[in-house]
C-alpha positions as CSV (number, residue, x, y, z in Angstrom):
1,M,-20.1,73.6,61.5
2,C,-22.9,73.3,64.0
3,S,-23.5,69.7,62.8
4,Q,-19.8,68.9,63.3
5,F,-19.8,70.4,66.8
6,T,-22.9,68.4,68.0
7,E,-21.4,65.3,66.4
8,S,-18.4,65.7,68.6
9,W,-20.6,65.3,71.7
10,R,-22.0,62.0,70.5
11,Q,-18.5,60.6,70.2
12,L,-18.0,61.2,74.0
13,R,-20.8,58.7,74.9
14,R,-19.8,55.3,76.2
15,S,-22.5,53.7,74.1
16,P,-25.1,54.9,71.6
17,G,-28.1,56.6,73.3
18,E,-26.4,56.8,76.7
19,L,-26.4,60.0,78.6
20,L,-23.2,61.9,79.0
21,A,-21.7,62.2,82.5
22,M,-22.7,65.3,84.4
23,S,-19.2,66.7,84.4
24,T,-18.9,66.1,80.7
25,R,-22.2,67.8,80.0
26,R,-21.1,70.9,81.9
27,T,-17.8,71.0,80.0
28,E,-19.5,70.6,76.6
29,L,-22.2,73.2,77.5
30,E,-19.5,75.7,78.3
31,R,-17.8,74.9,75.0
32,F,-21.1,75.4,73.2
33,R,-21.7,78.8,74.8
34,T,-18.1,79.9,73.8
35,F,-18.8,78.7,70.3
36,L,-22.1,80.7,70.1
37,R,-20.3,83.8,71.5
38,E,-17.7,83.5,68.8
39,C,-20.5,83.3,66.2
40,V,-22.0,86.6,67.5
41,E,-18.6,88.3,67.6
42,N,-18.0,87.3,64.0
43,E,-21.5,88.5,63.0
44,W,-22.4,84.9,61.9
45,M,-25.5,85.3,64.0
46,Q,-27.3,88.2,65.8
47,K,-27.9,86.6,69.2
48,S,-26.6,83.5,70.8
49,G,-29.2,82.7,73.5
50,A,-26.6,80.5,75.1
51,E,-27.6,81.5,78.7
52,K,-31.0,80.1,78.2
53,I,-29.7,76.6,77.5
54,K,-30.2,74.2,80.5
55,F,-29.9,70.5,81.1
56,K,-31.5,68.2,83.6
57,N,-30.0,65.4,85.5
58,Q,-32.0,62.4,84.3
59,K,-29.7,59.7,85.6
60,T,-31.3,56.7,87.2
61,A,-29.9,54.4,89.8
62,A,-28.5,52.2,87.1
63,H,-26.5,55.1,85.6
64,E,-25.0,55.9,89.0
65,E,-23.5,52.4,89.5
66,R,-19.8,52.2,88.7
67,Y,-18.5,49.2,86.7
68,G,-14.9,48.3,86.0
69,L,-13.3,45.5,84.0
70,E,-13.2,41.9,85.2
71,L,-9.7,40.6,85.5
72,E,-10.2,38.5,82.4
73,E,-11.5,41.5,80.4
74,Y,-8.4,43.5,81.4
75,E,-6.1,40.8,80.3
76,Q,-8.2,40.6,77.1
77,M,-7.6,44.3,76.5
78,M,-3.8,44.1,77.1
79,A,-3.6,41.2,74.7
80,A,-5.3,43.1,71.9
81,P,-3.2,43.7,68.8
82,D,-1.4,47.0,68.2
83,S,-3.0,49.6,65.9
84,A,-1.5,49.6,62.4
85,D,-2.3,53.4,62.3
86,L,0.1,54.2,65.1
87,T,3.8,54.1,65.5
88,V,5.6,51.7,67.8
89,Q,6.0,54.4,70.4
90,Q,2.4,55.5,70.2
91,N,1.2,51.9,70.7
92,Q,3.5,51.6,73.7
93,E,2.3,54.8,75.3
94,T,-1.3,53.7,74.9
95,R,-0.7,50.4,76.7
96,I,1.4,51.9,79.4
97,A,-1.1,54.7,80.1
98,T,-3.8,52.0,80.4
99,E,-1.6,50.1,82.9
100,L,-0.9,53.3,84.8
101,M,-4.6,54.1,85.2
102,R,-5.5,50.5,86.1
103,W,-2.9,50.2,88.9
104,T,-3.2,53.7,90.4
105,G,-6.8,54.7,89.9
106,M,-5.7,57.8,88.0
107,R,-8.1,59.7,85.8
108,I,-6.8,59.9,82.2
109,S,-6.4,63.7,82.6
110,D,-3.9,63.0,85.4
111,A,-2.2,60.1,83.5
112,H,-1.7,62.3,80.4
113,K,0.3,65.0,82.4
114,F,2.2,62.5,84.6
115,N,5.9,63.1,84.8
116,D,9.0,61.8,86.5
117,S,8.9,64.3,89.3
118,E,5.6,62.8,90.5
119,I,7.2,59.4,91.1
120,V,8.5,59.4,94.7
121,S,9.8,56.8,97.1
122,D,7.4,55.4,99.7
123,E,7.9,55.9,103.5
124,K,9.7,52.5,103.9
125,G,12.0,53.3,101.0
126,N,11.4,50.0,99.2
127,G,8.6,51.0,96.8
128,W,7.1,53.9,94.8
129,N,4.2,56.2,95.0
130,A,2.5,58.5,92.5
131,D,2.4,61.9,94.2
132,F,0.5,64.4,92.0
133,I,-2.1,67.2,92.0
134,Q,-5.4,66.1,90.5
135,K,-6.4,68.2,87.5
136,K,-10.1,67.9,88.2
137,T,-10.2,68.6,92.0
138,K,-6.9,70.4,92.4
139,R,-6.2,68.2,95.5
140,R,-3.0,66.3,96.2
141,C,-3.2,62.6,95.7
142,I,-0.8,59.9,96.7
143,S,-1.3,56.3,95.5
144,P,0.9,53.2,95.4
145,L,2.8,52.8,92.1
146,P,3.8,49.2,91.3
147,I,7.5,48.7,90.3
148,H,6.6,47.1,87.0
149,V,4.6,50.3,86.0
150,V,7.6,52.5,87.0
151,E,9.9,50.4,84.8
152,M,7.5,50.6,81.9
153,L,7.3,54.4,82.3
154,N,11.1,54.8,82.5
155,R,11.5,52.9,79.2
156,L,9.4,55.5,77.3
157,P,11.3,58.2,75.5
158,G,8.8,60.8,76.6
159,Q,9.4,64.5,76.2
160,W,11.4,67.0,78.4
161,K,9.9,70.3,79.5
162,D,11.2,72.5,82.4
163,T,13.6,69.7,83.5
164,K,10.7,67.2,83.8
165,K,10.2,64.2,81.7
166,Y,6.6,63.9,80.6
167,F,5.9,60.3,79.7
168,F,3.1,60.7,77.2
169,T,3.8,62.8,74.1
170,S,0.3,62.9,72.5
171,T,-2.5,65.3,73.2
172,Y,-5.1,64.5,75.9
173,T,-7.8,63.9,73.2
174,A,-5.5,61.6,71.2
175,L,-4.5,59.5,74.2
176,R,-8.1,59.1,75.3
177,M,-9.1,58.1,71.8
178,R,-6.3,55.6,71.5
179,V,-7.2,53.9,74.9
180,D,-10.8,53.7,73.6
181,T,-9.8,52.1,70.3
182,L,-7.5,49.6,72.2
183,A,-10.6,48.5,74.1
184,Q,-12.6,48.3,70.9
185,R,-9.9,46.0,69.3
186,A,-10.0,43.8,72.4
187,Q,-13.8,43.3,72.0
188,R,-13.8,42.1,68.4
189,D,-14.4,38.5,69.4
190,K,-15.9,38.9,72.9
191,P,-17.5,42.1,74.1
192,F,-17.0,43.4,77.6
193,T,-19.9,43.0,80.1
194,H,-20.3,46.7,80.5
195,P,-19.6,49.7,78.2
196,F,-16.0,50.9,78.3
197,S,-14.5,54.3,78.7
198,P,-11.0,55.1,80.0
199,H,-12.6,56.0,83.4
200,C,-13.5,52.3,83.8
201,L,-9.9,51.7,84.6
202,R,-10.2,53.9,87.6
203,H,-13.3,51.9,88.7
204,T,-11.4,48.7,88.0
205,F,-8.7,49.8,90.5
206,A,-11.2,50.7,93.2
207,I,-13.4,47.6,92.7
208,Q,-10.6,45.1,92.7
209,H,-9.3,46.6,96.0
210,I,-12.8,46.3,97.4
211,N,-13.0,42.7,96.3
212,V,-9.8,41.7,98.2
213,G,-10.9,43.5,101.3
214,T,-8.7,46.7,101.2
215,D,-9.9,49.3,103.8
216,V,-12.2,51.7,102.1
217,K,-10.4,54.6,103.9
218,L,-7.2,53.7,102.0
219,I,-9.1,53.4,98.7
220,S,-10.7,56.8,99.2
221,K,-7.2,58.3,99.9
222,W,-5.7,56.7,96.8
223,L,-8.5,57.9,94.6
224,G,-8.1,61.4,96.0
225,H,-11.8,61.7,97.1
226,E,-12.8,64.5,99.4
227,S,-14.1,62.1,102.0
228,V,-14.9,58.4,102.5
229,A,-18.5,59.3,102.0
230,V,-17.8,60.0,98.3
231,T,-16.2,56.6,97.9
232,L,-19.1,54.9,99.6
233,A,-21.5,56.8,97.3
234,H,-19.6,55.6,94.2
235,Y,-18.9,52.0,95.2
236,G,-21.4,51.3,97.9
237,N,-23.1,48.5,95.9
238,W,-19.7,46.7,95.5
239,I,-18.9,47.1,99.2
240,K,-22.2,45.6,100.2
241,E,-21.7,42.7,97.8
242,T,-18.3,42.0,99.2
243,Q,-19.8,42.0,102.7
244,R,-22.5,39.5,101.7
245,L,-19.8,37.3,100.1
246,A,-17.7,37.4,103.3
247,E,-20.7,36.5,105.4
248,D,-21.5,33.5,103.1
249,V,-17.9,32.4,103.4
250,S,-18.0,32.7,107.2
251,R,-21.2,30.7,107.4
252,D,-19.9,28.0,105.2
253,A,-16.6,27.8,107.1
254,N,-18.5,27.5,110.4
255,A,-20.7,24.8,109.1
256,K,-17.7,22.8,107.9
257,M,-16.0,23.2,111.3
258,M,-19.1,22.1,113.2
259,A,-19.4,19.1,110.9
260,K,-15.9,18.1,111.7
261,V,-16.4,18.5,115.4
262,A,-19.6,16.4,115.3
263,A,-17.7,13.6,113.5
264,L,-15.0,13.4,116.2
265,P,-15.3,10.5,118.7
266,K,-16.3,11.5,122.3
267,R,-13.1,11.5,124.4
268,F,-14.5,13.0,127.6
269,N,-17.5,12.6,129.9
270,T,-20.1,15.3,129.3
271,G,-22.3,14.2,132.2
272,G,-24.9,12.9,129.8
273,I,-25.5,16.3,128.2
274,T,-25.4,16.4,124.4
275,R,-24.7,19.5,122.3
276,S,-28.4,19.9,121.6
277,M,-29.3,19.5,125.3
278,A,-26.7,22.1,126.4
279,V,-28.2,24.7,124.1
280,T,-31.7,24.3,125.6
281,I,-30.6,24.3,129.3
282,P,-31.0,27.8,130.9
283,M,-27.7,29.5,132.0
284,C,-28.9,29.9,135.5
285,E,-29.6,26.2,136.1
286,D,-26.8,24.2,137.7
287,V,-26.5,20.9,136.0
288,R,-23.6,19.5,138.0
289,P,-24.1,16.5,140.3
290,E,-25.3,17.6,143.7
291,E,-22.2,16.4,145.5
292,D,-20.1,18.7,143.2
293,R,-22.0,21.9,143.9
294,Q,-20.5,24.6,146.1
295,L,-22.7,26.5,148.5
296,V,-23.1,30.1,147.6
297,P,-23.1,32.5,150.6
298,G,-26.5,33.8,151.3
299,S,-28.3,30.9,149.7
300,P,-30.9,28.8,151.5
301,E,-28.6,25.8,151.5
302,S,-25.7,27.8,153.1
303,S,-27.9,29.3,155.8
304,A,-29.3,25.9,156.9
305,E,-27.6,24.2,159.8
306,P,-25.2,21.6,158.6
307,S,-26.0,18.0,159.7
308,R,-23.9,16.5,162.4
309,P,-22.2,13.3,161.9
310,S,-23.6,10.4,163.8
311,V,-21.6,9.1,166.7
């Protein structure tokens, strides 16, 4: 029984040998302590020693970086064949849950309990939002919900409970496992760049918005983060990369425009001053012809007595 319990932990890893996420480790440690207390109560063991079990955060900077799916990888996942072990409805629920997480940034725990009462009209009345309470943080979260996702959800039979239609009928564990296996089927011929877990779909949502220049304040709001600082801590490396790319594009654009300007024929008199000369001339030096200069009050030229015309 102990071997089966510890083996269940290994199945939660994104890849063999990788550390579990800190939140997952806390959850599993609490499960383990509950398991040991049950053993003591049933007199399977004399003392649990559960409170002495500790864990350390050994994550490196590489572990802290968030990675989503590239657009090609996501299309590869959605094009993967259905599972022969699942019914038509179960395969549909798996794909639609994947689409829901990718386009809203939901955690799979929130996608699993998503229901029709959490689909609300946006402020303009021409679109839809997902308006729900996050299971992890207990905070309200509102994020845009594309119309094609709404239509996919409405086509699911779902299950009714307390006048609400819950779109996904499987257990949380089953839904998570099915999304994982969908990704595994997608990688049979070409593996993804980074290890996959359902949470990668949340990262995909955030990173794709960063790449197209969406305001990080909006991204933070849609993800339901406590503050923008949390979003910056999670995706700071992607934001910096996007800024560097934007700077490169700006420099390239300026260089192309300058080249076009330099190639144009001269259509006006520059007074003999070329572009390179103008750059080196001090701002305070008046380069106009002397006859075009205006006297400035208080200057030596203005205080001097003007010359009288000859008679």
